[in-house]
N, C-alpha and C positions, 0 to 999 in steps of 0.2 A: 654280664648276664650269661655269656657263653660258658664261663667257668662255673658259675653257680648252677647252671643247668646240667653241665657235665657231671657234677658231683652227685646228682640225683637221677642220672640216666636220661636226661633230656638233651637232644641235639638241636640247639638254636642255630639254624643254618643261615638265617638272614636272606633266604631266597625270595621272600615277598618284599617288594621294594616300596610299598606304601602302607600307611596305617588306615585300617578300616573304621567306619562308624560301627560300633558293636551292637547297636540296637536290634538289628535283624537277628543276630546270633542269640541275644537275650530273648527275643520273641520265640525263636525255635526252642530254646531251653525251657521256657515257660510252658509251651505246648507239650513238650515231651514229659515234663514233670506231671502235668495235669492228666495226660492220657496214658502214660506208661509207668510213672513212678520215679523215685529218686535214683534207683540203681541204673535204670536206662538213661536218665538224665546225665548221670555221671559218665556213662559210657560215651554218650554223644558229645559231652563237653570235652572229654579227653580226645576224641576224634577231631573236633574242631581245633583244639590247641595244636595237635600234631599236624593237622592240615596247614595251619597258618605258620607256625613257628619252625616246623621241620620240613614239610613237603613243599612249602612255597605256594600254597593254594590261597588265593585272595577270596575271602568269605562273602561273595555276592550271593544273591538269592538262589541262583542255580547251584552253586557250590555247597551252600548250606543244606539245601534239599538233598543233594547227592550224598553228602557225608552222613546226614541223618539216616537216609535210606540204607546206607552201608551198615548201619547199626540195627537194622530191622524196624525202622520207623516208617510208617506209611507216607510216601512222598506226597500224595494228594492232600493228606492232613497237614503236612508241613506247608505246602503252598497256600492252603486255605488260611492257616494261622498267620502267615506272612502278609496276607491280603486283608486280614480281619482288623478293621479300624478300632473295634472295641478292645481287642487284645493289645494292639499297639498303644492305645491310651493307657491301659492297665500297666503295661510294662514301663512305659515312659514315666508314669506317676511313681512307680516303685523305685525307678532309678533316681528320680528327683528327690524322693523322700530319703533314700539312702545317702545321697550326696549331702544332704543337710546334716546327717548324723556323723558322717565320716570326715575326719580331718587327717589327711595323709595321702600316701601314694597308692598305687595299684601294684600288686594286689593288696587288699586290706583284710585283715583277719579278725573276725569276731568269734570269741570262744565263750561258751555258756552265756550268750546274749550280751557280752560286754566287749567293747573294743580292746584288742590285744596289741597289735602292731601292724605296721604297713611295710610294703616293699618286699623285694625278693629276699628270702632268708634261706640259710642252709638248714639241713635236717636237724642239726644239733639245737637250733633255736626252738623248734617244735618239741623236741624231746625234753628240753628244760621246762617249757610251759606245761606239757602234759605231766611231767614228774611232779610239778608243784600242785597240779589239780588232783592227782590221784592219791 
């Protein structure tokens, strides 16, 4: 994974010594998408990935809130989203629905609404798929 990351400019440091339950991160990303749109959601997602994989930040509720705030997202809104049982149910249901459709690893890529491939891939794989589609 370290080599695959290096080829696309990602430094997988291994500083975080435990695997998180990602539900809270998905709740934050759902909130950001709903309130701020997909560009801000992507910015927050990139910050969360960098925090975990490079900076060694374990994504508990406080860390998730802080990283979202660093991206210009209202911290109180994030805290409310994390405590919102309705949003938690919505996100859990979406995760379960996706799990039924996806057969493979993480990450799993869906392109044009169809399953494409799973697992870490180098940039050339994406170029091949996009070349076929364009």
